[in-house]
KELUM-882876 format. One record per residue: x, y, z of N, C-alpha, C in turn; residue in one letter. Coordinates in pm, whole numbers, plus 50000, padded with zeros to 5 digits. Atoms other than C-alpha are relative to their C-alpha. Last residue first. Layout:
XYZXYZXYZA/...
END
This chain:
501045010050010634143332385944498955000750108G/499625012249927637353350686028498904989550001I/498565000849969637373380485788500374986750067V/499204997750122634023381985605501494997750026A/500125011650087632203366785902500875001149877G/499265011049936633513393686135500004987849910I/498564996550010632313420685892500864989150063A/499575001650139628893404485852501505002449986E/500015014450027628423400686228500494997449858V/498865005649928629433437086276500124985149974T/498804996750078626993448286005501274994650066K/500025007950124624163429886177501245002649916A/499695013849964625093444986514500074991349875I/498585000749967625193479986367500424985850036A/499264999250126621793475286204501504998850025T/500225012450073620243463486530500814999849871D/499225010549932621823492686718499864986749926L/498604997850039620433516886459500904989750066T/499865003650141616963502286503501445001649953E/499875014650012617293503486881500204995749854K/501265007549997617933540886890500234985249973D/500175008750116621153559086985498714991950013I/501324998050060620693586287248499754990949881T/501015004949906623583575987474498595000849942L/500684989049933625923580287176498904994350090A/500754990450080627663547687098499505012050081P/500074989449898630443528587269499255011649937N/501084990450021630413495287084500075010050115F/500844994749892633683476387086498915009249945Y/500974991250064635823453286881499095005450109L/501234997749924638823439287068499145009849921V/501025009550045641523424986846498755000650087D/499385012850027643793455186883498984990549942G/498854998549911641453482287005500734986749993L/499685009449892639033482886715501145004650088P/498544999549986637493511486512500434991550118R/499785009549891633923501586421501514999050020L/498744995649943632633529386194500234992150128L/499955000249854629913510186009501395004350044L/500594988049943628883515885647499955000350151G/501435002249975629393480885508499335012050067R/500625003250129632773488385352498494998850013D/500094987450075633703504585681499334997849865L/501144992649945632883471785857499825013349928A/501215006450051635233452285630498745007250049A/500144996550142637993477185704498744994049940K/500284985650010637453473886080499795004249855Y/501454999149975637363436086045499555014549993I/500655005450119640833437085887498475000750014Q/499894989950107642023460086165499334995249873Y/500954989149972640733436186431500015010549891G/501375004850021642563407186271498975011050022T/500834987949988645873425486245498524996549975R/501145001750090647533392886134499095012349996Q/499574996550135650783404186293498884998449897K/500214985750023649053403986631500405004249858S/498694994150024648813366086616499805014749964D/499505000650136645303358686741501415005849995F/500264988650088644883354687113500474997049858A/498824996350077644673321787302499655011249903E/499914985350003641653321987533501275004849928K/498754996649934642193284387588500205015150015T/499825007949878638583275087516501255004150077E/500954995849897637753302887269500254992750133R/500575011949938640843297187057499145004150119D/499765011150093642023323686813499324987550050K/498895009049966640453351087020500134989149894V/499795010350099638243381486958501224991750036L/498615004650003637193401487264500124988249903E/499995013650055633893419187195501454995749985I/498725003450061633623449987416500004985349960A/499885014350016630253465487499501294997049926N/498725005050049629923500787637499954984749996I/500135003250142626253510687667501324995249940L/500754989750072626433508888046499814995749856G/500414991249891629033483188141499355012149934I/500804988050018629773453987915499835007550130H/500144993449869631923423787849499295013449979R/500624987150029631433402087541499725006650134I/500834993649898633913373987589499365012449940E/499695005049867636003349387393499085005450106G/500354989649905634473354687052500204994550140V/498864991049980636283332786800499665012150087H/498795007249956633963302586809501225008950023P/499065000550113630863325086799501314993550047H/499535013750019628493315787080500974998749883N/499595006349875627893350687216500564986049986G/498585003650002627893366486870500474992350124L/499395000350133624313373686763501404994050001A/500755009050088622403364787079500704998449866A/499805013849953625083380287298499284990149911N/498635003850035625063411887090500294985750043L/499965002550145621263413387113501414996149953Q/500775012150031621223409387491500114996549852E/499225011549956624013434787534499284986949970H/498805001950082622253460387320500774987650042L/500375005250133618853455987486501244996949917Y/500475013749980620233460187838499684993649865T/498825007849964622173491087730499634985350019A/499295003450124619143505387549501204991150030R/500845009550074617123503987871500704995349873E/499965012649926619973520088065499154989449931A/498775007050036620323546787796500104986650072A/500185005650135616673556687842501224991949959T/501045010349990617163561088216499794993249865D/499425011949938620473579288170498984988750012L/499175007650094618913603287919500564987250063V/499745012449924616153615388149500854990349918H/500435011450081615193640887879500244986650069D/501374998150047615273671188111499474988049922E/500964999049890618363660488306498565000249949E/499955012249919620553647388025498965000350112M/500615011150074619423674987790499984987450085I/501444997650017620133702888037499324988049936D/500645002649871623513687888133498495002149993L/499945014449975624563686187767499304996650132V/501075006050081623363721887713499964984950019A/501264997049931625563732988003498814994349924L/500085008749883628523715287846498705002350078A/500305013650047627933732287510499804990650119A/501384999750048627753766387678499574986249951A/500875000149883630943758587870498534999949960C/499945013349942632743749587549499094998750121G/500795008550089631503781987394500024985550046M/501444998349981632693801587698499154991149910P/500584994150121636243787187689498475000950010N/501294993749972637173779888050499335006249879G/500655004449877640823773587968498695007550021A/501445001150019641583782687607499274994450122Y/500574988250065645063796087669498484999449993T/500265003150141645933768687914499295012049938H/501074993450075647473775988253499914994849857S/500285008850114649523761588534498845006149923H/499664992050118651113782588807499904991449874M/499875010150106649333766389101500205007349868F/501045000350103649983792289371500274989049899A/500715012849996652233783489666498934998849890K/499815007250127654783810989616499394986050001Y/499695013749961654763822289981500194990849879E/498595001549970655023858189861500404986350048G/499235001450123651573856589703501474996850028Y/499524987150049649873850590037500934997849881D/499054993349910648373815890063500315013949946A/500584987049967645853791689912500885006950104Y/499444990550095647683762589746499605014450034F/498545001049990647143737490029500715009749906A/499514992049888643533749490053501534999850013D/500064985850035642733735889707500625008750109Y/498924997850098643883701189808500055014849962I/498725001649932641723701790120501175002549906D/499694987349934638733715689928501374999350068Q/500644997849870638783684889710500395013750055T/499285004149879639783685889346499175002650125V/500844996849885638323687488994500654994450127I/499395007749892640483689188682499325004550130T/499964994349865638303701488397500704990250093I/499885009749892638483695888023500025007550133S/499994993949867637563713787702500134988950103M/498915005049916637893707087330500055007550133P/498914990549983634433715287190501104993750085M/500034988350087631593694787047501285008250005Y/499135002450113632033659887188500105011749906G/500735007650099628993663887411500844996849878G/500654990550092630833691387594499194992849893T/500304987749926631773669887896499265010149912L/501454997950000631593638987672499575012450077A/500785007450100635353641687601498525003650004K/499894993750132636683658687919499064992549907S/501105002350094636773650488290500285007649871V/499894993050128639613646588541498824996349912T/500685006650111639043637788907500185008449874M/499934992050123641173645089211499294992249890I/499544986849956640793632589568500035009849884D/498594996950019638703602789459500355013650060P/499734989050094635363592989612501515001549981S/498894991049966634003562089789500175010549891V/500414992649881630863540389801501045010350041S/499335003649875631353527789447499415007950116T/500275014249975629303527189125500594995550132H/501325001049939629293565289139499574985550022D/499855001049854633043563289076498654999450071F/499685013949964632233555688712500124998450151A/498565002349999630533589488676500274985850045F/499404987550047626973598688577501524998949993M/500184989649899625893562588604500745012449954K/501365001949949625413537488323499655009350114G/500065012849930629133534088252498614997150057T/499475010750083629213560987980499904986350069R/500955010650035626863583388173500554988449923G/501234995650067628773615988186499214988549940F/500944990549944632253603388276498785002549915G/501125006749931633973571388167498935009650052T/500755009050087636403583687899498734994550065A/500124993850131637793614488075499164991449906I/501345002950051637053599288415499775006449863E/500054995050137640713597388518498674995849940D/500905007350089640293592688891500005006749864A/500454992550118643273604789094499144990949913I/500625008650101643783590489444499425008649888L/501204994950066646183608889674499524990249894L/499844998450145648603589289892498705004949939V/499924985750027648753592790271500225003249854G/498634995950034649603555990318500145015049973Y/499075005649901646453544190497501425005049978A/500174993049873644263567490294501014995250104D/499464986550016645643553889967499915007850131C/498555001150000644983518290083500675013649987L/499585003149863641373525890175501524999450010K/500244988049919640753542689838500514997850143R/498944990750032642353513189659499865012950081L/498785004549933640083488589835501155009849976K/500244998149857637053508789727501224995550081E/499844985849971638423511089373499805002950149L/498574996950015638863473389351500265014650037Y/499315003249876635353468189490501485003449993L/499904988249915633943486389188500764997550129P/501094997149904634703455188981500225012950078P/499735006349871636923454088668498985004950102Y/500914995649895636503460888297500274992350130M/499915009549889639053459288015499225005550119R/501194999149915637793481287732500024989050107M/500995008950058640593469187506498724999650081G/499555013849977643603483387690499044989949938A/499095003850107642753516887532500534985950017C/500464998550137639713520087758500934994749894G/498724995950060640613506288097499805000349849Q/499785003550141637083505788238501355005449956V/500855010950049636163504588609500264995749857L/500925007749916637863537488702499094990649922P/501234998850078640803547388481498964991750075E/500695011550058643393550188753498915004649903V/500974996050101645993574288894499414987649934I/500315011150090647813568289221498975005249901V/501375003550036649323598089399499974987249918A/500844988149988652383613989560498544996349976A/501064997250098654113580989621499285013050031L/499494990450099657433579289807498965003749895E/499404988449933656293562390133500465010749901H/501004990949946653953538989946500565012750060G/499864986450052656773523989739499065010250064H/498664996450048657533489289870500145015049974K/499065003149892654443482890084501425004049962A/500114989349900652353500989823500994997650114F/499304988450054653653476889560499915012150093D/498565002750001652683446489765500785012349953E/499554999749861649233460589837501514997750009E/499924986049959648743468089467500505001250144A/498884994150075649583432189379500185014650038K/498785002449923647303419389658501225005749929E/499594987749934644463436089471501264998250084F/498874994150071644313405489245500505012750068C/498775006249950642083388489503501255006149936E/498824992750050639423413289399501284994650063C/499694990549892636743396889615501255007949964R/498715000849932635283378889314500105010150114C/500105006749870631613374289223501305000250080T/501274996949932630903395988918499934994350141D/500064986149955634523396988795498725003350078R/500894992950092634833359088790499785014150051Q/501244994349948637763341688961499185006449887Q/501125008750036640473317888839498655004950048G/500505006149876643193336689028498804990849974Y/499025010049954645203344788714499554992950127P/499684998549859642083361788571500984989150047C/498975010349980642173360888193500495000550144R/500245010350102638903379388134500994988650015Y/501125008749962639143397888467499694989349895C/500225005750134642573412388416498904989650015D/500885011650009642873435288719499854995649854P/501434996850002645833458688685499164987350003A/500825008550087649353448988785498525003550014A/500495011749928651223478188940499034992449910T/501095006550073653373502988752499604987350077H/500215013649949655473526588962498794994149930V/501255002449928656673557588778499944985450045T/500075013549945659963571788654498734998450083E/499625000849860659503603088446499804985750050M/501085000949902659443599988069500534999550143L/500544986849969661893612887810499084999850121M/498924991349949664073581487789499525013950041P/499645002749861660783561787770501185008250051K/499754987549928659653578987450500524997950142Y/498914992950064659943548587219500395012750077I/498705006849995657883527387456501145008449945K/498974993949916655003551887518501414994549985A/499974985449998652113547287277501295005650060F/500364995350134652313510687177500125015249991L/498784998050078654123504187504499715005249860D/500165006650129650893509087697501205003249911M/499235012649999651473515688065499904992749867S/500645010250081650383551588112500894987749996G/500885007849913651613572688401499114990749920V/499215005849892654593585188202499144991450092S/499365012250050652443590587894500764992850111L/501075009950020650303615188089500554986949947A/500435004849869653383633788209498964989149988G/498935007449935654823635587858499624994750138I/498944990949957651633644487673500974992550092T/498825000450085649723616387500501115009850039E/499774988950090646893607087731501384999649938G/500484987349945645923586488034500285011949909H/499784989350099646233550087931499395012850054Y/500744987549987646553520188162500355009849889G/500944998450112647723485788051499175012750010E/499525005550126649413481488391498885000949897S/500305013950029647883503788655500624995749868L/501075001850098649463535888775499814985249975C/500315013950032651603547489065498854999749900M/501405003350024653133581889082499884985149971F/500325009850104656413593589231498494997749989K/499764994650134657573624889413499604990449888Q/501025006750083656513620089774500045005849858R/499475013050043659753629889950499034992649908E/499244998550124658613666189959500584986949949P/499545013150047655993656490217500745001249866H/498945005949921655283686890432500514986549958G/500565004949875651913698590305501024991950079T/500444988849918653363720590034499314995950129Q/498874991449965655393692689876499585010650101Y/499165007549907652493667989881501165008650050Q/500745001649874650193693689724500864992850104Y/499834987549926652813702389462499274999550133Q/498604998249964653043666489342500185012250089F/499705010149898649283661189347501435001550050A/500694996549876648633693889164500374990450112M/499274988849941651283685788904499365004450131K/498725004949951649733651788838500785011050069L/500235008649883646223665888814501314995050060A/500344991449886647303694088582499824991750127A/498774993049961648993669488348499755008950122E/499175009749928645833648288354501305006450045V/500615002049869643663678088263500814990350084A/499724988249918646033687387982499424998750139G/498625001349955645833651887846500395011750089S/499865010349899642073655287836501404998450054G/500125013450055641923688387656500274989850109N/500595000350134641523726087716500024986449930D/498925002150094641893731088089499394998849860N/500315002250141639553743888362501284998849916F/498924993650074640303739388732499834996649853H/499945003650141637143731988931501075008149928F/499404989050076636993731189311500334995449859K/500584986749974634683710289530500505011249911A/499374992050104635103672689507499345013649995L/498734994849954634013658789843500745008249896G/499984992349876631193636489722501425004450036K/499905007649874631463624189365500215009050121P/498755007549987630443649489095500044992450131V/500045012850069626813659189034501244991450022L/501115008049945626043688689263499974985949942K/499705002549859629423704989197498944991550066S/499225012349988628723700688826500294996650146L/500865011550028625953726588845500754986850016R/501045001049897628073752989018499144987649980Q/499365005049879631053746488792498974998050112A/499625014050022628853750288485500644994050125L/501215008349992627203781988615500344985249984T/500464999949861630543798588683498804990750017I/499065007949920631923788088344499544999150145A/500075014350034628813800288156500944991350083P/501165007249946628643832988358499964985249959K/501234997450075632123845988282498904990550050H/500875011650001635503849388449498795003149914S/501284997350063638503872388451499184987150003L/500574987949940641453871188692498735004949931N/499264995949880643143845088470499485013650045A/500695005249883640503831088231500775002750129F/499005005149907641473851787927499334996050131I/499374989549921638343856387717501044993550091V/498945004449911636593836587447500555012150076H/499385011950058633613837487208501124994550089E/498595000149962631343860987403500624987249949L/499824992749873627753870987323501475001350039T/500394985950020626983861586962500225008550124D/499084994050096628943829186996499695014849978L/498834995449928626963820187309500965007549908Q/500414989149912623723818587114501205005850074K/500294988450085625283797686840499645012350084K/498714994750046626793774187099499785012449913I/499314994249884623463769287276501325006349958A/500624987149969621653764286945500715006950115E/499714990450108623993736986831499505013950037N/498614995949977623693719687169500425010149894I/499974991749878619913719887133501425004450035R/500554986550019619943708386770500115008950123P/501174999649913622313678986829499435014249998N/500844988450034624673680786533498705000050080C/499404989350080626083646186598498975010749968H/500245000050144624493625686873500645011949930G/501444998650026624163629587249499685001249851L/500895005849899627533618387385498544999449959L/501284995050047629983623487101498884993850082N/500344986649949633213618987298498605004649961C/500685000649871634013581887280499525013550050W/499035000849890636593583986999499355003350134W/498844991750035633993595286747501015001150114S/500254985949966630883580486908501265008649988S/498994997049898632243544886873499935014650043I/500295008249882629133532186688501025002250111I/498894996749911629293560486436499784992750132D/500434999549860626993544186182501235002550086I/499305008749906628233553285836499355001550137Y/500244998249857626433568385539500734989550082E/500095012849930627673572185182499845002550150K/501355003249958626813605985025499864986750072G/500675007150109629983610084823498604995550039D/500214990650110631333637085056499334993549880V/498804995150066630853613585352499665008749879D/500175000650145627833610685578501245005849933Y/499074991450069627983602785951499834998049851L/499585002250138625113588186150500995010549953M/498925009849997624493584786524500584997449861S/500265010949906622463616786536501194990650007G/501354998349944623243637086225499704988050090E/500445009949905626683642686081498615003050050G/500924995549896628063660885779499674988350094R/500684987550036630593660185497499145005450114E/501374998749950633003633585620499455013949970I/500254985849977636093626785409498535001950035V/501404997650035637023590285445499675014450038I/500814992849901640783586885444498595002249947P/499974985550014642073560785197499185006750111K/501264996049937642643525085306499985015250005L/501045009650037645233511385064498645003150063T/499835002950142647803539585062498904990649951E/500934991950078646373551285393500204998349850Y/501275007350014648133522585568499025007549910D/499835009150114651403540985492498744991649979K/500504993850122650123568285724500184991349876M/498865002250088650543546286027499565004649861Q/500075007150127647863562686234501394997349945S/500075014149964647223575686585499904991149876C/499605005049868646513610486455499904984950011P/501125003649912646413619586084500484994150132H/499445011349925649263637685909498964996550106W/500395003249863647543660485657500694987550053I/499684990549893648933678685353499874994850143Y/498904991250035649083657685036500475008250120Q/498755007649991646973629785182501225008649966L/499765004049861644103653885244501374993350013D/499564987849933644413668584895500304997450147T/498634997250041644253633784745500555012450069D/499145010549946641143625284946501465002849966V/499744997749858639433658584877500934989650060W/499805013749954639713656384500500435000850146N/498905002649907638243690584428500074985250034E/500405004949868635933691984126501234996750085K/499435013349975637163713383837499694995650143M/
END
């Protein structure tokens, strides 16, 4: 008797970030295999993974070179406790990344997922301030509409009620400052030419709270879950200067933006400054293995370095920290990016993709803006293009388009009413053309 995989899934599995009642009408799609930018379900239907499986699949599904690296590592060492033990893949990875990360970042603390890296970053910042004579610095500042993960600390420094509202009694008190909103700029400016006039909001909040802040955490240049909201590098440079003036640490959450997603290796590479702490995950292993790293400056590391009896150690650990197979995958990712000049090819594809999306949808009456950085393109759908009035959220316009796209073989999971492309850096032009055509069809089927 043939297994009914969909029914069995629904009998046992609670899927992430889902209202399971929706699955009564939109059944789970059971994926059999992947290859490049394509996914194939158990019935043989193909889908273009234009969102690279929640932004992590950097170099295509089942990349032969990453596959081989993991297979080779599996026959040598699958995992080992990372406290007082180490291994060559982790050492080599840290050594290689040290030459790529923003200037000043020097020490690598391994974790096993993105939220875990953020939790580590927050705890490091708090403990650093305490151990350097500033126990009064106990709060964190974050940007409105920010997202940093699902664990309690990460939720506390997020600003999206969709994820955090119900848990507020559990969350720590944080300072939320207004993030740049370049599409609906209250100052009437354009993101490509402004002087970040909106930064005055951060200056006001620093004046009120700067003395009690341990750190500020930001998603550099792209606020992902907010609908791929994008802002200028100048904002980060101003923020760096402000943090220095007040003695506040700057945490860059590069979990979604790292490893070429913005056109450069890291989003902070678009600026002339560096953060004090940086978190990386997702594309770190090419989307293969759950692994993350919290990277800090030597100064922060030194604040924890003392005799055991001083109790200054960072007592934070994850069972799968430094997993050798994850490190092997990450090393293969770096090999491919360097040897195949992936960023150069991706830059060409990025220009092509944005031009083609603009040609196909730039004048659509319900497309307010198509913003882009690197291969990330975000299509903001609006009820009224002139006034920028949004659709009624109860209509779930983006979700309806998502379903129409699935019918056409395109995985186009929206962020509210923002449709976005965030494909593997290795995607080819033919696949991009097909994805654009399917997007136009799906939009047309729902809103004309």
